[in-house]
N, C-alpha and C positions, 0 to 999 in steps of 0.2 A: 349279210347276203344270204338269201333264202335259197337253198339248194334243192333242185328239183329233179326227179327222175320220171321219164316218160314210158309207159307201157303200151305197146302197139305203135309201131312206126311206119305204118302205110301213110297214105295221103293226109289224112287229119293229123295222125301223130307228128307227121313232118312240120305241119303248120305250128304246131305246139312247140316242137324243139326250137324252131327258128325265133318264136316268141321269147322263150326264156334265155336264149342266147343274147338277144337284143335287149332285153329289159335291164334296166341299170340297178335293180335290187334283186336279181336273180341269177343263179347259175345252172347250167344244165350239167348235172352230176353224173348222169348214166342213162342209158336206154335199154329197153328190153322188149323182146318179141319171141314168140313162140317158134318162128322160122328162123333158124340159124343166119341163113344168108341175109335176110332182111335186118336182123339185129346187127351183124357185122358191118353191113353197108352203112347203115346210120351211125354206127359208133366211129367209123372211119371218116364219114362225112363231116361229123360234127366234133370229132377228136375228143370223144369221152368213151370211158368203159362200156362194154355191151355185154348184155347176159340174155339168156333164154329162160330163166327161173328167177322170179321175182323175190323169192325168198332169199336166194343167195345174194342177190343185188342188194338187199337191204341188211344182210349180215356183213357184207364187205365194204359198202359205200355209206358216207354220211349223206342222209337225205332227210329234208324236211317236209317235202309234198311229193305225193306220188299222183301223176296224172294218168288216168286210165283212157286210152284212145283206141281201145280194141273195138272190134265190130262184132261179126258173128250174125246169127239169124235175126232178120228184123233191125239190124244194125245195133243190137244190144245184148245178145245172149252170151258175149265173152266178158261182159263187164263185172259180174258178180264176184267172181273168185279172186280177181287181182285187187278188186276194192276191198273186200273182206280180208284179204291178207294185209294190205296196207294199213287198214284200221288196226287189226289185232296188233301190228308192230307199233302202233301209237303215232302214225304220220297222218297229216292231213291230206285229204283227197279231193281232186277235181276229176269228175267223171264225165265222159261224152254222154249225150242223150241217145237214146232213152237210158234213164238209169238201169233198167233192166227191161226186156221184153216179157218177162215173167212177172206178174203182179206179186206174187208170194216173196220171190226174191228181192223185188224193191223194197217191200215192207221189211223184210228181214234185215236189208242193208241199212236203212235208215234207222231201225231200232237198235242196231248194234254200234253205230256211230254214236247215237245218243247215249247208250249205256256207257261207252268208252270216253265220251267227252271230247270227241274228234269232230273237227271242222269237216263237213261233207258238203261239197258244192257240185252243181252240174253246169255243163256248158249250154245253158239256156240262152244264148247269145242274142237273140232277137230283141230282148229288152234293153240291151247294153248299147244305146245310141244316144246322142244328144237330142234327137226328136223325141225318143221315149222318156228320157230324163225331164224334159221340158213339159210334155203331157201329164207326167206323173205329178210334176210341181203344180200344175193348175187343178188337177183333180183333188190333190191334198189340200190345197188352199181353198177349196169350195167353189172355184170359179164356175164349175158346172153345176152347182147345186146338187141335189139328190140325183144319183145315177138312175137312168130309166132303162137304157139300153146300149148294147154293144154289137157291132157288126165286124166280123173278122173273116178275112179271105186270104188263103195260103195256097198258091198253086205253082207247081213246078212240073217239069218234064222228067219222068223217071220210068223207063220202060221195063223195070224189074218186078217180076211176078212171084217171087219165091215162095211167099205164103199169101193166103187170102187177106191177111191184116197188116200186111206190110205197110201199106200207106198209112193207115191210122197210127201204128205203134211206132213207126220210124220218123214221120214228118211231124205229127200234130203234138208232140210235147212242146214244141215252139209256139204254135198258135194259141194253144191253150194256157200256157204260161203267161203270155202277153195279156191275155184276157183276164186271167187271175190277178195279175200285176196291177191293173186298174180297177177291178170290180170285186176282188176278194174271192172267196170260196164259192164253189159250184155245188148246188144242192141237188139238182136232178137234171137228166138229159133225155133227149128224145131224138133218134137218128134214123136217116135213111141213106141207103147207098146204092150205087150202080156201078157197072162195069162198061168200060169203053170197049168198042169192037175188038175182038180177038184176045181180050185179057181174061185171066182166070182170078185176078184178085178184085177186091172192092176198091176201085182206083179212083172214084170221086164220091164225096160224102157231103151230107147235109145233116148239121147237128144243131138242135135248139137246146138252149140252157136256160136253167132258173137259178140264179144266185141266192145264196143265204141273205143278202141284203135286200131282196125283192126285185132287183133289176132282172131284165132279161136279156139273152143274147143269141147270136146266131153265128155258126162257123160253116163256111163253104170251103172245102178242100179238095184238091185233086192232083194227081200224078199225070195227067193228060193234057197239060197246057204248054204251050211254047215258051221256052226261056226267053224269047225276044221281047216278052211284054213283062210288065211289072209283076212281081211274084206275091206281093202282100200289101194288104189295105187294111186298116183298123179305124174304126170310127166308134167313139165314146160319146154318149150324150146323156144330158141330165135336164132338169127342169130350168136351169139357167143358161145353159149354153152346151155346145158340142165341140169335138175336135177330130180331125182327121189326121192319121199319119199315113204317108204315101211311101210305098216301097221301102219300108225298114227304116232307111235313114235319110230319103231324099228331102222331104219336106214335112212340116207339120203346120197345120192350120187351126186356129181357135175362132170359133163363131159364137160371140156371145148374143143371146136371144134379144136382148133389149138396147142393142148399140148397132150402129151401121159399120164401125170400124172392125177389121178383121186383124188378127194377129197371125203373121206368117213368118215362119223360120225356115230357110232353105239351107242345105248343105252347101258351105262355101266351095267354090272352084279351087281356091288355093287355101290351103291348110284344113281342109275338111276331109271327111272319109272318102277315100279313093275308090273303094270297092266294098263288096259284101264281106270278103275276108277281113277287112278291118274290125268287124264285129267281134271276132275272135280275140283280137289285142285288146279292145275295150273290155271285154268280159274278163280276161286274164288281168288286166291292170287293176281292175276292182277287186279281184279276189286277193291279190298281193297286196294292195292297200289295206284291206281288212285284216289280214294276217299280221302285217306291220304294226296295225293300230291295237292288236291284241283282242280283235273282236270275239265275242263268245260265240260257240257253234250255233247257238239258236238266232243270232242276230246276221248270219251269213246270207247274203242275197243270192236268189237263185240257188237255194240250198237243195240238199238231197231231199228234205221233206217238200219243197215246192215240186221238185221233179216227180216224186211219189204222187204228190196230189194231181198233178197233170195225168199220170198214168191211170190213177183211179177214174178220172173222167173218162179216159179213153176205153177203159175197159167197161165201164157203164154204157158207153155209146156203142161199143160192139154188141154188148147184151141186148140194148134196145132194137138194134137192127135184126138180132136173132129172134126176137119175140115180135117182129112185124112192125116195129114202130112205137111199141109200147114205152111210155115214160119209166126210166130206171133212176133210183135214188142213188146218189154218189155217198161213199162213205166219208164221214167228217174229216177234214184234213187238220192235222196236228202241227200247225205252222204258226209262228210268232209273226204278226202283221201289224206293221205300223202305218198310221194314216188312212185306215180304212175302218 
């Protein structure tokens, strides 16, 4: 039984707590939150010990995995310290995205996990769906041929304007990770951004990408769209075929260039994913599977290094916008990649 502690028990943290209570191979060992009332409420709700100090928790409780579900500025400024504390204590870590909103912290965190030989994973949950798995299989098998282009769209409604870069740093680790999942590392980017009426942040963006493979890509992202409509669209195309994933998990369609028959996979009404929150369970299940199998830190899917690579693309896109749309090189990603 893998014993898990969850740090940060607000909305996302509670999703994690319930997942580890329900998983047959995990036990929720303890919870931690800087707010005493929140920590206590979660501890009583889930009938586990509760703490406001992670070091004290790790000293007193038997824990194999620490889940960092804190928030902070741009949804990520409170991730660094608890993740570093857990790694220093020798525990595997699953951190919410972004791995950090500060690129130097993200680099330090990944380097420290690598130095200590610790599994560091990130909740880049958009790639953990049956549709994405099937699409990845088609790409890996060469069914699309040499990749030529990717189009990605991720749009939700979020009125928050706490910083001018909130939209890029908080939301697009997901979209960029999905693009990297299919096409590998990004070499350089060019971006343009705009603000919806009344906004102080760059709430809608357009990012052009060149991948190290030679493929090109485009990301459209926005915090200004209605949640009544599909939030995500992903198109991957090569010289032998292309595929489209609709709305994260709803449908995947494969279009071979030299045949009339399409392959369509739909989310089943019974036994399929019931909603977006199921992606959390899918991601958690895979991390637990890999821990049980003894996977090496470098083999972890949606690893801390993958999360860092996405943040490097984001920071390059921000810099490109600051330079008036000038293309900006992305630092090389140090991620083990299979099938690409």
